[in-house]
mmJSON file of the N, C-alpha and C atoms, coordinates in Angstrom:
{"data_MODEL":{"atom_site":{
"group_PDB":["ATOM","ATOM","ATOM","ATOM","ATOM","ATOM","ATOM","ATOM","ATOM","ATOM","ATOM","ATOM","ATOM","ATOM","ATOM","ATOM","ATOM","ATOM","ATOM","ATOM","ATOM","ATOM","ATOM","ATOM","ATOM","ATOM","ATOM","ATOM","ATOM","ATOM","ATOM","ATOM","ATOM","ATOM","ATOM","ATOM","ATOM","ATOM","ATOM","ATOM","ATOM","ATOM","ATOM","ATOM","ATOM","ATOM","ATOM","ATOM","ATOM","ATOM","ATOM","ATOM","ATOM","ATOM","ATOM","ATOM","ATOM","ATOM","ATOM","ATOM","ATOM","ATOM","ATOM","ATOM","ATOM","ATOM","ATOM","ATOM","ATOM","ATOM","ATOM","ATOM","ATOM","ATOM","ATOM","ATOM","ATOM","ATOM","ATOM","ATOM","ATOM","ATOM","ATOM","ATOM","ATOM","ATOM","ATOM","ATOM","ATOM","ATOM","ATOM","ATOM","ATOM","ATOM","ATOM","ATOM","ATOM","ATOM","ATOM","ATOM","ATOM","ATOM","ATOM","ATOM","ATOM","ATOM","ATOM","ATOM","ATOM","ATOM","ATOM","ATOM","ATOM","ATOM","ATOM","ATOM","ATOM","ATOM","ATOM","ATOM","ATOM","ATOM","ATOM","ATOM","ATOM","ATOM","ATOM","ATOM","ATOM","ATOM","ATOM","ATOM","ATOM","ATOM","ATOM","ATOM","ATOM","ATOM","ATOM","ATOM","ATOM","ATOM","ATOM","ATOM","ATOM","ATOM","ATOM","ATOM","ATOM","ATOM","ATOM","ATOM","ATOM","ATOM","ATOM","ATOM","ATOM","ATOM","ATOM","ATOM","ATOM","ATOM","ATOM","ATOM","ATOM","ATOM","ATOM","ATOM","ATOM","ATOM","ATOM","ATOM","ATOM","ATOM","ATOM","ATOM","ATOM","ATOM","ATOM","ATOM","ATOM","ATOM","ATOM","ATOM","ATOM","ATOM","ATOM","ATOM","ATOM","ATOM","ATOM","ATOM","ATOM","ATOM","ATOM","ATOM","ATOM","ATOM","ATOM","ATOM","ATOM","ATOM","ATOM","ATOM","ATOM","ATOM","ATOM","ATOM","ATOM","ATOM","ATOM","ATOM","ATOM","ATOM","ATOM","ATOM"],
"id":[1,2,3,4,5,6,7,8,9,10,11,12,13,14,15,16,17,18,19,20,21,22,23,24,25,26,27,28,29,30,31,32,33,34,35,36,37,38,39,40,41,42,43,44,45,46,47,48,49,50,51,52,53,54,55,56,57,58,59,60,61,62,63,64,65,66,67,68,69,70,71,72,73,74,75,76,77,78,79,80,81,82,83,84,85,86,87,88,89,90,91,92,93,94,95,96,97,98,99,100,101,102,103,104,105,106,107,108,109,110,111,112,113,114,115,116,117,118,119,120,121,122,123,124,125,126,127,128,129,130,131,132,133,134,135,136,137,138,139,140,141,142,143,144,145,146,147,148,149,150,151,152,153,154,155,156,157,158,159,160,161,162,163,164,165,166,167,168,169,170,171,172,173,174,175,176,177,178,179,180,181,182,183,184,185,186,187,188,189,190,191,192,193,194,195,196,197,198,199,200,201,202,203,204,205,206,207,208,209,210,211,212,213,214,215,216],
"type_symbol":["N","C","C","N","C","C","N","C","C","N","C","C","N","C","C","N","C","C","N","C","C","N","C","C","N","C","C","N","C","C","N","C","C","N","C","C","N","C","C","N","C","C","N","C","C","N","C","C","N","C","C","N","C","C","N","C","C","N","C","C","N","C","C","N","C","C","N","C","C","N","C","C","N","C","C","N","C","C","N","C","C","N","C","C","N","C","C","N","C","C","N","C","C","N","C","C","N","C","C","N","C","C","N","C","C","N","C","C","N","C","C","N","C","C","N","C","C","N","C","C","N","C","C","N","C","C","N","C","C","N","C","C","N","C","C","N","C","C","N","C","C","N","C","C","N","C","C","N","C","C","N","C","C","N","C","C","N","C","C","N","C","C","N","C","C","N","C","C","N","C","C","N","C","C","N","C","C","N","C","C","N","C","C","N","C","C","N","C","C","N","C","C","N","C","C","N","C","C","N","C","C","N","C","C","N","C","C","N","C","C","N","C","C","N","C","C"],
"label_atom_id":["N","CA","C","N","CA","C","N","CA","C","N","CA","C","N","CA","C","N","CA","C","N","CA","C","N","CA","C","N","CA","C","N","CA","C","N","CA","C","N","CA","C","N","CA","C","N","CA","C","N","CA","C","N","CA","C","N","CA","C","N","CA","C","N","CA","C","N","CA","C","N","CA","C","N","CA","C","N","CA","C","N","CA","C","N","CA","C","N","CA","C","N","CA","C","N","CA","C","N","CA","C","N","CA","C","N","CA","C","N","CA","C","N","CA","C","N","CA","C","N","CA","C","N","CA","C","N","CA","C","N","CA","C","N","CA","C","N","CA","C","N","CA","C","N","CA","C","N","CA","C","N","CA","C","N","CA","C","N","CA","C","N","CA","C","N","CA","C","N","CA","C","N","CA","C","N","CA","C","N","CA","C","N","CA","C","N","CA","C","N","CA","C","N","CA","C","N","CA","C","N","CA","C","N","CA","C","N","CA","C","N","CA","C","N","CA","C","N","CA","C","N","CA","C","N","CA","C","N","CA","C","N","CA","C","N","CA","C","N","CA","C","N","CA","C","N","CA","C","N","CA","C"],
"label_alt_id":[null,null,null,null,null,null,null,null,null,null,null,null,null,null,null,null,null,null,null,null,null,null,null,null,null,null,null,null,null,null,null,null,null,null,null,null,null,null,null,null,null,null,null,null,null,null,null,null,null,null,null,null,null,null,null,null,null,null,null,null,null,null,null,null,null,null,null,null,null,null,null,null,null,null,null,null,null,null,null,null,null,null,null,null,null,null,null,null,null,null,null,null,null,null,null,null,null,null,null,null,null,null,null,null,null,null,null,null,null,null,null,null,null,null,null,null,null,null,null,null,null,null,null,null,null,null,null,null,null,null,null,null,null,null,null,null,null,null,null,null,null,null,null,null,null,null,null,null,null,null,null,null,null,null,null,null,null,null,null,null,null,null,null,null,null,null,null,null,null,null,null,null,null,null,null,null,null,null,null,null,null,null,null,null,null,null,null,null,null,null,null,null,null,null,null,null,null,null,null,null,null,null,null,null,null,null,null,null,null,null,null,null,null,null,null,null],
"label_comp_id":["MET","MET","MET","ASN","ASN","ASN","GLN","GLN","GLN","THR","THR","THR","ILE","ILE","ILE","LEU","LEU","LEU","GLU","GLU","GLU","ILE","ILE","ILE","LEU","LEU","LEU","SER","SER","SER","LYS","LYS","LYS","PHE","PHE","PHE","ASP","ASP","ASP","LEU","LEU","LEU","THR","THR","THR","GLU","GLU","GLU","ILE","ILE","ILE","PHE","PHE","PHE","LYS","LYS","LYS","THR","THR","THR","LYS","LYS","LYS","GLY","GLY","GLY","LYS","LYS","LYS","ALA","ALA","ALA","LYS","LYS","LYS","ARG","ARG","ARG","TRP","TRP","TRP","SER","SER","SER","ALA","ALA","ALA","LYS","LYS","LYS","ARG","ARG","ARG","SER","SER","SER","ILE","ILE","ILE","GLY","GLY","GLY","GLY","GLY","GLY","ALA","ALA","ALA","ILE","ILE","ILE","VAL","VAL","VAL","THR","THR","THR","MET","MET","MET","ALA","ALA","ALA","VAL","VAL","VAL","THR","THR","THR","ASN","ASN","ASN","ILE","ILE","ILE","GLN","GLN","GLN","GLN","GLN","GLN","GLU","GLU","GLU","GLY","GLY","GLY","LEU","LEU","LEU","ASN","ASN","ASN","THR","THR","THR","LEU","LEU","LEU","ASN","ASN","ASN","LEU","LEU","LEU","ILE","ILE","ILE","LEU","LEU","LEU","CYS","CYS","CYS","GLY","GLY","GLY","ILE","ILE","ILE","GLY","GLY","GLY","ILE","ILE","ILE","LEU","LEU","LEU","PRO","PRO","PRO","LEU","LEU","LEU","CYS","CYS","CYS","LEU","LEU","LEU","SER","SER","SER","PHE","PHE","PHE","PHE","PHE","PHE","GLU","GLU","GLU","LYS","LYS","LYS"],
"label_asym_id":["A","A","A","A","A","A","A","A","A","A","A","A","A","A","A","A","A","A","A","A","A","A","A","A","A","A","A","A","A","A","A","A","A","A","A","A","A","A","A","A","A","A","A","A","A","A","A","A","A","A","A","A","A","A","A","A","A","A","A","A","A","A","A","A","A","A","A","A","A","A","A","A","A","A","A","A","A","A","A","A","A","A","A","A","A","A","A","A","A","A","A","A","A","A","A","A","A","A","A","A","A","A","A","A","A","A","A","A","A","A","A","A","A","A","A","A","A","A","A","A","A","A","A","A","A","A","A","A","A","A","A","A","A","A","A","A","A","A","A","A","A","A","A","A","A","A","A","A","A","A","A","A","A","A","A","A","A","A","A","A","A","A","A","A","A","A","A","A","A","A","A","A","A","A","A","A","A","A","A","A","A","A","A","A","A","A","A","A","A","A","A","A","A","A","A","A","A","A","A","A","A","A","A","A","A","A","A","A","A","A","A","A","A","A","A","A"],
"label_entity_id":["1","1","1","1","1","1","1","1","1","1","1","1","1","1","1","1","1","1","1","1","1","1","1","1","1","1","1","1","1","1","1","1","1","1","1","1","1","1","1","1","1","1","1","1","1","1","1","1","1","1","1","1","1","1","1","1","1","1","1","1","1","1","1","1","1","1","1","1","1","1","1","1","1","1","1","1","1","1","1","1","1","1","1","1","1","1","1","1","1","1","1","1","1","1","1","1","1","1","1","1","1","1","1","1","1","1","1","1","1","1","1","1","1","1","1","1","1","1","1","1","1","1","1","1","1","1","1","1","1","1","1","1","1","1","1","1","1","1","1","1","1","1","1","1","1","1","1","1","1","1","1","1","1","1","1","1","1","1","1","1","1","1","1","1","1","1","1","1","1","1","1","1","1","1","1","1","1","1","1","1","1","1","1","1","1","1","1","1","1","1","1","1","1","1","1","1","1","1","1","1","1","1","1","1","1","1","1","1","1","1","1","1","1","1","1","1"],
"label_seq_id":[1,1,1,2,2,2,3,3,3,4,4,4,5,5,5,6,6,6,7,7,7,8,8,8,9,9,9,10,10,10,11,11,11,12,12,12,13,13,13,14,14,14,15,15,15,16,16,16,17,17,17,18,18,18,19,19,19,20,20,20,21,21,21,22,22,22,23,23,23,24,24,24,25,25,25,26,26,26,27,27,27,28,28,28,29,29,29,30,30,30,31,31,31,32,32,32,33,33,33,34,34,34,35,35,35,36,36,36,37,37,37,38,38,38,39,39,39,40,40,40,41,41,41,42,42,42,43,43,43,44,44,44,45,45,45,46,46,46,47,47,47,48,48,48,49,49,49,50,50,50,51,51,51,52,52,52,53,53,53,54,54,54,55,55,55,56,56,56,57,57,57,58,58,58,59,59,59,60,60,60,61,61,61,62,62,62,63,63,63,64,64,64,65,65,65,66,66,66,67,67,67,68,68,68,69,69,69,70,70,70,71,71,71,72,72,72],
"pdbx_PDB_ins_code":[null,null,null,null,null,null,null,null,null,null,null,null,null,null,null,null,null,null,null,null,null,null,null,null,null,null,null,null,null,null,null,null,null,null,null,null,null,null,null,null,null,null,null,null,null,null,null,null,null,null,null,null,null,null,null,null,null,null,null,null,null,null,null,null,null,null,null,null,null,null,null,null,null,null,null,null,null,null,null,null,null,null,null,null,null,null,null,null,null,null,null,null,null,null,null,null,null,null,null,null,null,null,null,null,null,null,null,null,null,null,null,null,null,null,null,null,null,null,null,null,null,null,null,null,null,null,null,null,null,null,null,null,null,null,null,null,null,null,null,null,null,null,null,null,null,null,null,null,null,null,null,null,null,null,null,null,null,null,null,null,null,null,null,null,null,null,null,null,null,null,null,null,null,null,null,null,null,null,null,null,null,null,null,null,null,null,null,null,null,null,null,null,null,null,null,null,null,null,null,null,null,null,null,null,null,null,null,null,null,null,null,null,null,null,null,null],
"Cartn_x":[-73.984,-74.599,-75.727,-76.533,-77.62,-77.1,-75.96,-75.369,-74.961,-74.428,-74.025,-75.241,-76.31,-77.541,-78.084,-78.07,-78.552,-77.691,-76.393,-75.512,-75.816,-76.039,-76.357,-77.687,-78.704,-80.018,-80.02,-79.167,-79.122,-78.541,-77.744,-77.159,-78.036,-79.105,-79.985,-80.893,-80.866,-81.673,-82.755,-83.988,-85.104,-85.394,-85.099,-85.397,-84.534,-83.382,-82.518,-83.118,-83.98,-84.591,-85.466,-86.147,-87.124,-86.524,-85.262,-84.637,-84.224,-84.184,-83.759,-82.343,-81.652,-80.31,-80.262,-80.43,-80.427,-81.65,-81.445,-82.562,-82.9,-82.028,-82.285,-83.304,-84.452,-85.492,-85.357,-85.696,-85.691,-87.117,-87.317,-88.653,-89.592,-90.795,-91.798,-92.608,-92.799,-93.556,-95.0,-95.591,-96.988,-97.157,-96.184,-96.281,-96.016,-95.107,-94.786,-95.935,-96.514,-97.628,-98.842,-99.093,-100.199,-100.015,-98.794,-98.493,-98.703,-98.339,-98.543,-100.032,-100.825,-102.263,-102.902,-102.526,-103.093,-102.657,-101.412,-100.926,-101.723,-101.981,-102.765,-104.185,-104.776,-106.138,-106.206,-105.236,-105.229,-105.041,-104.178,-103.979,-105.271,-105.953,-107.227,-108.288,-108.273,-109.217,-108.983,-107.723,-107.417,-107.897,-107.813,-108.188,-109.694,-110.338,-111.738,-112.691,-112.171,-113.034,-113.229,-113.855,-114.074,-115.196,-114.912,-115.951,-115.75,-116.646,-116.636,-115.374,-114.971,-113.79,-112.545,-112.38,-111.22,-111.23,-112.4,-112.497,-112.152,-112.596,-112.275,-110.772,-110.152,-108.709,-107.928,-108.351,-107.686,-107.82,-109.004,-109.207,-108.326,-108.231,-107.361,-105.902,-105.53,-104.141,-103.731,-104.629,-104.245,-104.563,-105.335,-105.693,-104.471,-103.461,-102.291,-101.562,-101.518,-100.882,-101.654,-102.974,-103.804,-103.662,-103.631,-103.515,-102.122,-101.116,-99.751,-99.564,-100.455,-100.364,-100.685,-101.414,-101.806,-100.82,-99.79,-98.793,-97.865,-97.371,-96.43,-95.023],
"Cartn_y":[22.933,21.703,21.974,23.001,23.334,23.716,24.385,24.784,23.547,22.525,21.297,20.587,20.526,19.886,20.641,21.958,22.76,22.555,22.412,22.165,20.813,19.805,18.471,18.495,19.132,19.185,20.014,21.015,21.837,21.056,20.029,19.211,18.015,17.794,16.649,16.911,16.018,16.151,15.082,15.476,14.538,13.835,14.47,13.855,12.627,12.529,11.37,10.096,10.227,9.058,8.306,9.031,8.421,7.945,8.183,7.748,6.287,5.636,4.232,4.162,3.143,2.898,1.443,1.243,-0.111,-0.867,-2.081,-2.903,-2.639,-1.939,-1.622,-0.492,-0.779,0.24,1.018,2.268,3.136,3.279,4.217,4.453,4.836,4.374,4.697,5.905,6.838,8.044,7.703,6.732,6.423,5.799,5.037,4.451,5.503,6.407,7.445,8.44,8.855,9.798,9.136,7.875,7.141,7.011,6.746,6.644,7.964,9.057,10.375,10.691,10.321,10.57,9.75,8.474,7.62,8.102,8.523,9.045,10.28,11.164,12.351,11.971,11.004,10.586,9.944,9.095,8.432,9.457,10.43,11.491,12.278,12.553,13.271,12.427,11.109,10.221,10.258,10.291,10.339,11.642,12.731,14.028,14.272,13.934,14.303,13.123,11.918,10.753,10.322,9.186,8.6,9.331,9.753,10.376,9.976,10.406,10.006,10.486,11.715,12.263,11.443,11.031,10.237,8.868,8.272,6.981,7.116,8.204,8.447,8.647,9.427,9.651,8.353,7.493,6.197,5.36,5.381,4.638,5.157,6.473,7.072,6.721,6.677,6.387,4.964,4.008,2.61,2.12,2.879,2.478,2.227,3.119,2.825,1.534,1.254,0.005,-1.217,-1.144,-2.26,-2.457,-1.386,-1.485,-1.92,-1.682,-2.056,-3.57,-4.323,-5.781,-6.304,-5.524,-5.956,-5.505,-4.73,-4.301,-5.456,-5.435,-6.488,-5.994],
"Cartn_z":[-8.937,-9.375,-10.375,-10.12,-11.03,-12.411,-12.439,-13.711,-14.509,-13.85,-14.521,-15.1,-14.347,-14.829,-16.035,-15.978,-17.106,-18.346,-18.171,-19.309,-19.949,-19.136,-19.651,-20.389,-19.794,-20.415,-21.7,-21.789,-22.998,-24.176,-23.918,-24.984,-25.347,-24.603,-24.818,-26.015,-26.995,-28.199,-28.192,-27.948,-27.835,-29.157,-30.272,-31.568,-31.834,-31.208,-31.406,-30.826,-29.851,-29.212,-30.201,-31.086,-31.975,-33.295,-33.541,-34.788,-34.694,-35.842,-35.881,-36.438,-36.05,-36.575,-37.027,-38.32,-38.843,-38.384,-37.907,-37.444,-35.984,-35.283,-33.872,-33.802,-33.235,-33.137,-31.845,-31.927,-30.756,-30.252,-29.359,-28.837,-29.959,-29.879,-30.876,-30.406,-31.296,-30.943,-30.603,-31.328,-31.049,-29.674,-29.22,-27.883,-26.808,-27.07,-26.092,-25.939,-27.054,-27.003,-26.356,-26.721,-26.103,-24.602,-24.185,-22.759,-22.041,-22.696,-22.093,-21.951,-22.973,-22.914,-21.797,-21.695,-20.647,-19.269,-19.129,-17.852,-17.425,-18.382,-18.079,-17.666,-18.378,-18.058,-16.673,-16.349,-15.037,-13.915,-14.147,-13.154,-12.949,-14.05,-13.963,-13.266,-13.485,-12.805,-11.295,-10.892,-9.46,-8.832,-9.579,-9.036,-9.081,-10.207,-10.409,-10.441,-10.445,-10.544,-11.988,-12.146,-13.463,-14.191,-15.414,-16.234,-17.697,-18.544,-19.947,-20.661,-20.416,-21.08,-20.767,-19.509,-19.134,-19.804,-19.925,-20.621,-22.1,-22.71,-24.121,-24.289,-23.389,-23.469,-23.297,-22.379,-22.208,-23.469,-24.081,-25.326,-26.447,-26.574,-27.588,-27.317,-26.049,-25.691,-25.997,-25.807,-26.034,-27.442,-28.213,-29.569,-30.461,-30.491,-31.333,-30.924,-29.64,-29.192,-29.675,-29.586,-30.048,-31.551,-32.288,-33.746,-34.191,-33.367,-33.757,-33.794,-33.158,-33.221,-34.612,-35.404,-36.735,-37.816,-37.45,-38.418,-38.761,-39.975,-40.38,-40.342],
"occupancy":[1.0,1.0,1.0,1.0,1.0,1.0,1.0,1.0,1.0,1.0,1.0,1.0,1.0,1.0,1.0,1.0,1.0,1.0,1.0,1.0,1.0,1.0,1.0,1.0,1.0,1.0,1.0,1.0,1.0,1.0,1.0,1.0,1.0,1.0,1.0,1.0,1.0,1.0,1.0,1.0,1.0,1.0,1.0,1.0,1.0,1.0,1.0,1.0,1.0,1.0,1.0,1.0,1.0,1.0,1.0,1.0,1.0,1.0,1.0,1.0,1.0,1.0,1.0,1.0,1.0,1.0,1.0,1.0,1.0,1.0,1.0,1.0,1.0,1.0,1.0,1.0,1.0,1.0,1.0,1.0,1.0,1.0,1.0,1.0,1.0,1.0,1.0,1.0,1.0,1.0,1.0,1.0,1.0,1.0,1.0,1.0,1.0,1.0,1.0,1.0,1.0,1.0,1.0,1.0,1.0,1.0,1.0,1.0,1.0,1.0,1.0,1.0,1.0,1.0,1.0,1.0,1.0,1.0,1.0,1.0,1.0,1.0,1.0,1.0,1.0,1.0,1.0,1.0,1.0,1.0,1.0,1.0,1.0,1.0,1.0,1.0,1.0,1.0,1.0,1.0,1.0,1.0,1.0,1.0,1.0,1.0,1.0,1.0,1.0,1.0,1.0,1.0,1.0,1.0,1.0,1.0,1.0,1.0,1.0,1.0,1.0,1.0,1.0,1.0,1.0,1.0,1.0,1.0,1.0,1.0,1.0,1.0,1.0,1.0,1.0,1.0,1.0,1.0,1.0,1.0,1.0,1.0,1.0,1.0,1.0,1.0,1.0,1.0,1.0,1.0,1.0,1.0,1.0,1.0,1.0,1.0,1.0,1.0,1.0,1.0,1.0,1.0,1.0,1.0,1.0,1.0,1.0,1.0,1.0,1.0,1.0,1.0,1.0,1.0,1.0,1.0],
"B_iso_or_equiv":[0.0,0.0,0.0,0.0,0.0,0.0,0.0,0.0,0.0,0.0,0.0,0.0,0.0,0.0,0.0,0.0,0.0,0.0,0.0,0.0,0.0,0.0,0.0,0.0,0.0,0.0,0.0,0.0,0.0,0.0,0.0,0.0,0.0,0.0,0.0,0.0,0.0,0.0,0.0,0.0,0.0,0.0,0.0,0.0,0.0,0.0,0.0,0.0,0.0,0.0,0.0,0.0,0.0,0.0,0.0,0.0,0.0,0.0,0.0,0.0,0.0,0.0,0.0,0.0,0.0,0.0,0.0,0.0,0.0,0.0,0.0,0.0,0.0,0.0,0.0,0.0,0.0,0.0,0.0,0.0,0.0,0.0,0.0,0.0,0.0,0.0,0.0,0.0,0.0,0.0,0.0,0.0,0.0,0.0,0.0,0.0,0.0,0.0,0.0,0.0,0.0,0.0,0.0,0.0,0.0,0.0,0.0,0.0,0.0,0.0,0.0,0.0,0.0,0.0,0.0,0.0,0.0,0.0,0.0,0.0,0.0,0.0,0.0,0.0,0.0,0.0,0.0,0.0,0.0,0.0,0.0,0.0,0.0,0.0,0.0,0.0,0.0,0.0,0.0,0.0,0.0,0.0,0.0,0.0,0.0,0.0,0.0,0.0,0.0,0.0,0.0,0.0,0.0,0.0,0.0,0.0,0.0,0.0,0.0,0.0,0.0,0.0,0.0,0.0,0.0,0.0,0.0,0.0,0.0,0.0,0.0,0.0,0.0,0.0,0.0,0.0,0.0,0.0,0.0,0.0,0.0,0.0,0.0,0.0,0.0,0.0,0.0,0.0,0.0,0.0,0.0,0.0,0.0,0.0,0.0,0.0,0.0,0.0,0.0,0.0,0.0,0.0,0.0,0.0,0.0,0.0,0.0,0.0,0.0,0.0,0.0,0.0,0.0,0.0,0.0,0.0],
"pdbx_formal_charge":[null,null,null,null,null,null,null,null,null,null,null,null,null,null,null,null,null,null,null,null,null,null,null,null,null,null,null,null,null,null,null,null,null,null,null,null,null,null,null,null,null,null,null,null,null,null,null,null,null,null,null,null,null,null,null,null,null,null,null,null,null,null,null,null,null,null,null,null,null,null,null,null,null,null,null,null,null,null,null,null,null,null,null,null,null,null,null,null,null,null,null,null,null,null,null,null,null,null,null,null,null,null,null,null,null,null,null,null,null,null,null,null,null,null,null,null,null,null,null,null,null,null,null,null,null,null,null,null,null,null,null,null,null,null,null,null,null,null,null,null,null,null,null,null,null,null,null,null,null,null,null,null,null,null,null,null,null,null,null,null,null,null,null,null,null,null,null,null,null,null,null,null,null,null,null,null,null,null,null,null,null,null,null,null,null,null,null,null,null,null,null,null,null,null,null,null,null,null,null,null,null,null,null,null,null,null,null,null,null,null,null,null,null,null,null,null],
"auth_seq_id":[1,1,1,2,2,2,3,3,3,4,4,4,5,5,5,6,6,6,7,7,7,8,8,8,9,9,9,10,10,10,11,11,11,12,12,12,13,13,13,14,14,14,15,15,15,16,16,16,17,17,17,18,18,18,19,19,19,20,20,20,21,21,21,22,22,22,23,23,23,24,24,24,25,25,25,26,26,26,27,27,27,28,28,28,29,29,29,30,30,30,31,31,31,32,32,32,33,33,33,34,34,34,35,35,35,36,36,36,37,37,37,38,38,38,39,39,39,40,40,40,41,41,41,42,42,42,43,43,43,44,44,44,45,45,45,46,46,46,47,47,47,48,48,48,49,49,49,50,50,50,51,51,51,52,52,52,53,53,53,54,54,54,55,55,55,56,56,56,57,57,57,58,58,58,59,59,59,60,60,60,61,61,61,62,62,62,63,63,63,64,64,64,65,65,65,66,66,66,67,67,67,68,68,68,69,69,69,70,70,70,71,71,71,72,72,72],
"auth_comp_id":["MET","MET","MET","ASN","ASN","ASN","GLN","GLN","GLN","THR","THR","THR","ILE","ILE","ILE","LEU","LEU","LEU","GLU","GLU","GLU","ILE","ILE","ILE","LEU","LEU","LEU","SER","SER","SER","LYS","LYS","LYS","PHE","PHE","PHE","ASP","ASP","ASP","LEU","LEU","LEU","THR","THR","THR","GLU","GLU","GLU","ILE","ILE","ILE","PHE","PHE","PHE","LYS","LYS","LYS","THR","THR","THR","LYS","LYS","LYS","GLY","GLY","GLY","LYS","LYS","LYS","ALA","ALA","ALA","LYS","LYS","LYS","ARG","ARG","ARG","TRP","TRP","TRP","SER","SER","SER","ALA","ALA","ALA","LYS","LYS","LYS","ARG","ARG","ARG","SER","SER","SER","ILE","ILE","ILE","GLY","GLY","GLY","GLY","GLY","GLY","ALA","ALA","ALA","ILE","ILE","ILE","VAL","VAL","VAL","THR","THR","THR","MET","MET","MET","ALA","ALA","ALA","VAL","VAL","VAL","THR","THR","THR","ASN","ASN","ASN","ILE","ILE","ILE","GLN","GLN","GLN","GLN","GLN","GLN","GLU","GLU","GLU","GLY","GLY","GLY","LEU","LEU","LEU","ASN","ASN","ASN","THR","THR","THR","LEU","LEU","LEU","ASN","ASN","ASN","LEU","LEU","LEU","ILE","ILE","ILE","LEU","LEU","LEU","CYS","CYS","CYS","GLY","GLY","GLY","ILE","ILE","ILE","GLY","GLY","GLY","ILE","ILE","ILE","LEU","LEU","LEU","PRO","PRO","PRO","LEU","LEU","LEU","CYS","CYS","CYS","LEU","LEU","LEU","SER","SER","SER","PHE","PHE","PHE","PHE","PHE","PHE","GLU","GLU","GLU","LYS","LYS","LYS"],
"auth_asym_id":["A","A","A","A","A","A","A","A","A","A","A","A","A","A","A","A","A","A","A","A","A","A","A","A","A","A","A","A","A","A","A","A","A","A","A","A","A","A","A","A","A","A","A","A","A","A","A","A","A","A","A","A","A","A","A","A","A","A","A","A","A","A","A","A","A","A","A","A","A","A","A","A","A","A","A","A","A","A","A","A","A","A","A","A","A","A","A","A","A","A","A","A","A","A","A","A","A","A","A","A","A","A","A","A","A","A","A","A","A","A","A","A","A","A","A","A","A","A","A","A","A","A","A","A","A","A","A","A","A","A","A","A","A","A","A","A","A","A","A","A","A","A","A","A","A","A","A","A","A","A","A","A","A","A","A","A","A","A","A","A","A","A","A","A","A","A","A","A","A","A","A","A","A","A","A","A","A","A","A","A","A","A","A","A","A","A","A","A","A","A","A","A","A","A","A","A","A","A","A","A","A","A","A","A","A","A","A","A","A","A","A","A","A","A","A","A"],
"auth_atom_id":["N","CA","C","N","CA","C","N","CA","C","N","CA","C","N","CA","C","N","CA","C","N","CA","C","N","CA","C","N","CA","C","N","CA","C","N","CA","C","N","CA","C","N","CA","C","N","CA","C","N","CA","C","N","CA","C","N","CA","C","N","CA","C","N","CA","C","N","CA","C","N","CA","C","N","CA","C","N","CA","C","N","CA","C","N","CA","C","N","CA","C","N","CA","C","N","CA","C","N","CA","C","N","CA","C","N","CA","C","N","CA","C","N","CA","C","N","CA","C","N","CA","C","N","CA","C","N","CA","C","N","CA","C","N","CA","C","N","CA","C","N","CA","C","N","CA","C","N","CA","C","N","CA","C","N","CA","C","N","CA","C","N","CA","C","N","CA","C","N","CA","C","N","CA","C","N","CA","C","N","CA","C","N","CA","C","N","CA","C","N","CA","C","N","CA","C","N","CA","C","N","CA","C","N","CA","C","N","CA","C","N","CA","C","N","CA","C","N","CA","C","N","CA","C","N","CA","C","N","CA","C","N","CA","C","N","CA","C","N","CA","C","N","CA","C","N","CA","C","N","CA","C"],
"pdbx_PDB_model_num":[1,1,1,1,1,1,1,1,1,1,1,1,1,1,1,1,1,1,1,1,1,1,1,1,1,1,1,1,1,1,1,1,1,1,1,1,1,1,1,1,1,1,1,1,1,1,1,1,1,1,1,1,1,1,1,1,1,1,1,1,1,1,1,1,1,1,1,1,1,1,1,1,1,1,1,1,1,1,1,1,1,1,1,1,1,1,1,1,1,1,1,1,1,1,1,1,1,1,1,1,1,1,1,1,1,1,1,1,1,1,1,1,1,1,1,1,1,1,1,1,1,1,1,1,1,1,1,1,1,1,1,1,1,1,1,1,1,1,1,1,1,1,1,1,1,1,1,1,1,1,1,1,1,1,1,1,1,1,1,1,1,1,1,1,1,1,1,1,1,1,1,1,1,1,1,1,1,1,1,1,1,1,1,1,1,1,1,1,1,1,1,1,1,1,1,1,1,1,1,1,1,1,1,1,1,1,1,1,1,1,1,1,1,1,1,1]
}}}
């Protein structure tokens, strides 16, 4: 079973997720990276408590989402 999973994962191309096909949009890198940053910050908050660095990371993580509302 592990060999089958490894074969499937070896054929998985992460770059295809971020490509667009016509008008159908795929995942956005800025939203995915922002989500990863916020997830890391929240995990760190749970482990070490709320501090300035975690608040800054959360702000950096959600900033692209906030700015995307102003895009045309």
